[in-house]
Each structure stands twice: as C-alpha cells, then as structure tokens.
N, C-alpha and C positions, 0 to 999 in steps of 0.2 A: 504493500500500500504506500509506503514512504517513497519508493522508487517512482510510482505513478504520480505521486504528488510533486516530486521534483521535476518530472517531465512536463507536467501540466503547468508548472511555474515558469518554465523556460521562455515561452512566448510572452508571458506577462512581464517577466524580468527584462526582456529585450525591449518591449514597448516602454517600460518605465525608464530604462536607460536612455532611450532616444528622447523621451519627453523631458527628462531631467537635463539633458544637454541643451535642448532648446530653451528651457526655462532659465538655466544658468547663463546662457548667452545673452538673453534679454536683460537679466538681472545685472550682469557685469556691465553691459553698455549703459544702462540707466544709472547705476551707482557711479561709474567712472565719469560720466558726463556731468553729473551733479557735483561731485567732489572736485573734479579738475576744471570745471567751468569751461568745457570744450564741447563742440558739437559732434566730434568724431573720436573714436578710440584709436590709440596709436598702433600702427602696424609696423612690422619689422622692416618693410621696404619703403616706408614713408620718410623721405629725407627731411621733412620739417620737424621731426621729433628727435630729441637726443637719444643716445643709446641708453642712458640712465632712465629716461621716461619710458622707453619701449620695454626695458627689463622690469621696471616697476609694474607696468601694466600686465606683463606676462605673469609675474609672480602673483599679482592680485587675481588675475583671471584663473590661474591654476588653483588657487585656494578656494575661490568661490565654486568652481566646477567640482572640486573634491567634496566640499561640504554639502552641496546640493545633491550630489550623487549618493553620498552616504545617507542623507536624510530620506531620500526617495527609496533607495534600496532597503534600508532598515524598516521604514514604515510599510513598504509593500510586503516585506517578509512577515512582519507582525500581523498585518491584515490577513495575509494568506494563511498563517497559522490559526488565527481565530476562526476563519471560515472552514478550513479543512482539518484542523487538528495536527497538521504536520508542518514542521519547520522546513522550508525549501532547501536549506543548506546542509541538512543532515544526510 
C-alpha cells in the first residue's frame, strides 16, 4: 500500500514543484523590485548591473526558491499523509 501511495504522489509532487517554481519566480521579482526600487531584476548578461548586484540577486533568488520549494513540498506531503495515511517519502 505504501508503494502505491508513493507512486500516486509522484505526479502530485511534480505538479507542486512546477507550481512552486512559478510562485517563487513571481515572489522574487516582486520583492526585489520593491526593495531595490528597480523595474527589472538583474540578469547575468545585463551590462548595466555590477557583478556584486547580479550575485546578490542570484543569492536572494536561490534562497527564496529553496524556501518556497520546501514549504510547498512539506505541506503537500503532510496533506497527502492526512488524506491517504501514508507519508510519500517512506
């Protein structure tokens, strides 16, 4: 039964991962624009931004993505456990 629960969770987990990436991307852009008072986020190939600013943005982006991913994954796993009685990672 636990194996079937894990298999059933795979598409749910994949959808949650894709959704969390989209959510994190929007969140990163909104926060950065507000904090940095800029209309765009710095890209690695944008010559108008210093290397320091590009690296700061990359660090911020990675942190937000990781936190959102963990929150969505963990919340989804807990919800799945409540519904099915099986933890998807076991």
